[in-house]
C-alpha positions as CSV (number, residue, x, y, z in Angstrom):
1,M,198.7,157.6,-57.4
2,I,197.8,154.2,-58.6
3,K,202.0,153.6,-58.5
4,G,201.7,154.2,-55.0
5,I,199.2,152.1,-54.5
6,A,200.5,149.1,-56.3
7,I,203.6,149.5,-55.0
8,G,202.2,149.7,-51.2
9,F,200.7,146.1,-52.2
10,F,203.4,144.6,-53.5
11,C,205.4,145.6,-50.3
12,F,202.9,144.2,-48.2
13,L,202.8,140.8,-49.8
14,L,207.0,141.4,-48.8
15,F,206.0,142.2,-45.6
16,L,203.6,138.9,-45.3
17,S,207.2,137.4,-45.9
18,Q,206.8,136.6,-42.0
19,I,204.5,133.8,-42.4
20,F,207.1,131.6,-43.8
21,I,209.9,133.1,-41.8
22,F,207.8,132.5,-38.6
23,H,206.6,128.5,-39.9
24,N,210.0,127.5,-41.1
25,F,212.3,128.9,-38.7
26,N,212.6,129.3,-34.8
27,I,212.5,133.3,-34.3
28,K,212.6,134.0,-30.9
29,R,212.1,137.6,-31.1
30,R,209.4,137.8,-33.5
31,F,208.1,141.5,-33.0
32,Y,211.8,142.9,-33.8
33,A,211.9,140.3,-36.8
34,M,208.6,141.8,-38.0
35,L,209.4,145.4,-37.1
36,K,212.6,144.9,-39.5
37,I,210.8,143.1,-42.5
38,F,208.5,146.4,-42.1
39,L,211.2,148.8,-42.3
40,Y,213.5,147.3,-45.2
41,G,209.9,146.9,-47.1
42,L,209.7,150.5,-46.5
43,L,213.0,151.1,-48.1
44,V,211.7,149.0,-51.4
45,Y,208.8,151.0,-51.5
46,V,210.8,154.5,-51.5
47,A,213.6,152.8,-53.7
48,L,210.6,151.3,-56.2
49,Y,208.6,154.7,-55.7
50,I,211.6,156.6,-56.9
51,L,212.7,154.5,-59.9
52,I,209.5,153.0,-61.4
53,P,207.4,155.3,-63.4
54,E,203.7,156.5,-63.0
55,R,202.7,155.2,-66.9
56,G,205.0,152.1,-66.6
57,V,202.7,150.7,-63.4
58,Q,199.3,151.8,-64.9
59,R,200.4,149.8,-68.1
60,F,201.7,146.4,-66.1
61,I,198.1,146.8,-64.0
62,A,196.2,147.0,-67.3
63,L,197.6,143.9,-68.6
64,F,195.6,141.9,-65.4
65,I,193.1,144.4,-64.6
66,P,191.3,147.5,-65.6
67,T,192.8,150.5,-64.2
68,V,189.4,151.9,-62.7
69,I,188.7,147.9,-61.0
70,F,192.3,148.5,-59.2
71,S,191.4,151.4,-57.7
72,F,188.0,151.1,-56.5
73,F,189.7,147.5,-54.6
74,N,192.4,149.0,-53.3
75,A,190.5,152.2,-52.1
76,A,187.9,149.3,-50.6
77,F,191.1,148.1,-49.4
78,L,192.5,151.1,-47.4
79,H,189.1,151.7,-46.2
80,F,188.9,148.4,-44.3
81,S,192.4,148.8,-43.2
82,F,192.0,152.6,-41.5
83,C,188.6,151.1,-39.8
84,Y,190.4,148.0,-38.8
85,L,193.2,149.9,-37.4
86,Y,190.9,152.6,-35.6
87,L,188.7,149.4,-34.0
88,Y,192.3,147.6,-32.8
89,F,193.7,150.7,-31.3
90,I,190.5,150.8,-29.4
91,Q,190.8,147.4,-28.4
92,I,194.6,148.0,-27.2
93,I,193.3,150.9,-25.3
94,D,190.5,149.7,-23.7
95,R,191.2,146.0,-23.1
96,T,195.0,145.8,-22.6
97,P,196.6,145.6,-19.4
98,T,199.2,148.3,-20.3
99,A,197.6,150.9,-21.2
100,R,195.2,150.3,-18.1
101,I,198.1,150.2,-15.7
102,M,199.9,153.1,-17.4
103,L,196.7,155.7,-17.2
104,A,196.5,154.0,-13.5
105,I,200.0,155.3,-12.5
106,E,199.1,159.0,-14.3
107,S,195.8,159.2,-12.4
108,A,198.0,158.8,-8.9
109,P,198.5,161.8,-6.8
110,E,202.2,161.7,-7.2
111,K,202.0,160.3,-10.9
112,K,203.7,157.1,-9.4
113,L,202.0,153.5,-7.8
114,T,203.8,150.5,-6.4
115,L,203.6,147.2,-7.3
116,G,200.9,146.4,-4.6
117,Q,198.6,149.6,-5.3
118,I,199.1,148.9,-9.2
119,K,197.3,145.3,-8.6
120,Q,195.0,147.4,-6.6
121,S,193.9,149.2,-9.3
122,Y,193.8,146.9,-11.9
123,S,191.4,144.1,-11.1
124,L,192.3,141.2,-12.9
125,D,188.7,139.5,-11.9
126,K,187.0,142.4,-13.8
127,K,188.8,141.9,-16.2
128,I,188.3,138.3,-17.1
129,C,184.4,139.3,-16.5
130,G,184.2,141.4,-19.8
131,E,186.0,139.4,-21.8
132,L,183.5,136.1,-21.4
133,E,180.5,138.5,-21.6
134,D,181.7,139.8,-24.6
135,M,182.2,136.3,-26.1
136,V,178.9,135.8,-25.3
137,I,177.4,138.5,-26.8
138,L,179.1,137.7,-29.9
139,G,177.7,134.2,-29.6
140,C,181.7,132.5,-29.2
141,L,180.2,131.2,-25.6
142,K,177.2,130.6,-24.0
143,K,176.8,130.3,-20.6
144,E,174.8,127.6,-19.0
145,S,174.6,127.9,-14.9
146,H,178.0,128.6,-13.8
147,F,180.1,126.9,-16.9
148,Y,180.8,128.7,-20.2
149,I,180.7,126.7,-22.7
150,N,181.8,127.0,-26.4
151,T,179.2,127.8,-29.2
152,N,180.3,126.2,-33.4
153,K,181.1,129.8,-33.7
154,G,183.6,129.8,-31.2
155,K,184.7,126.5,-32.3
156,M,184.8,127.8,-35.6
157,H,186.8,130.7,-34.2
158,M,189.1,128.5,-31.7
159,R,190.1,126.2,-35.2
160,I,191.4,129.4,-37.0
161,F,193.2,130.6,-33.4
162,R,194.9,127.3,-33.1
163,F,195.6,126.8,-36.6
164,I,197.4,130.3,-36.8
165,R,199.1,129.9,-33.4
166,D,200.5,126.7,-34.6
167,Y,201.1,127.7,-38.3
168,L,203.6,130.8,-36.8
169,K,204.7,128.5,-34.3
170,L,203.4,131.1,-31.6
171,R,203.8,131.5,-27.9
172,R,201.6,129.9,-26.0
173,G,200.9,131.3,-22.4
C-alpha cells in the first residue's frame, strides 16, 4: 500500500511539471497538454508500480520519515483531495454555464433548443448576482450603496490569482 501512495505522489510531482512548462513555453492548448502529461504520468506510475518491490519503497521512505507518519500524511492528503474534488464537482455542476445549458436542453420538451431559447433559459444577470452575493458572504467583497469593493481578504485572493495567472501565462478573458 505504501508503494502505491509513494509512487502516486512521485507521479503527481511529475504532473506538476506543467507549472514549469506553462511558465517557460507558450502553450496554446493547455488542457490538452495537461491531459497528455497526466497520461504519460499514468504510464510511469504503472511501470514503476510493476518494477519496484514494496519493501524497497518502504526502506527508502524510512530513511527520511517513519512509515507511520508518511502513511498518516498521505491518507490526510487523500482525504483532502477527495473532499476537494467533490466540492469542485459540485461547483462545476452548480456554477458553470455548460452544465446549466445542457440541463436546459435536456429539460426541454423536444430535448433541443435554439440559441435564443438557450439565452432565455440561462440568465447571465442571475449568474453574476449569485457570484457577487457569494463573494460578499465569503468576505472577499463588501457592498456599499450600489458598488462592490474588494476587502483585504479579496485583495489577497486577487494577488494570489493574478500571480498564478501571470506565472502560468493563462489566458485572460
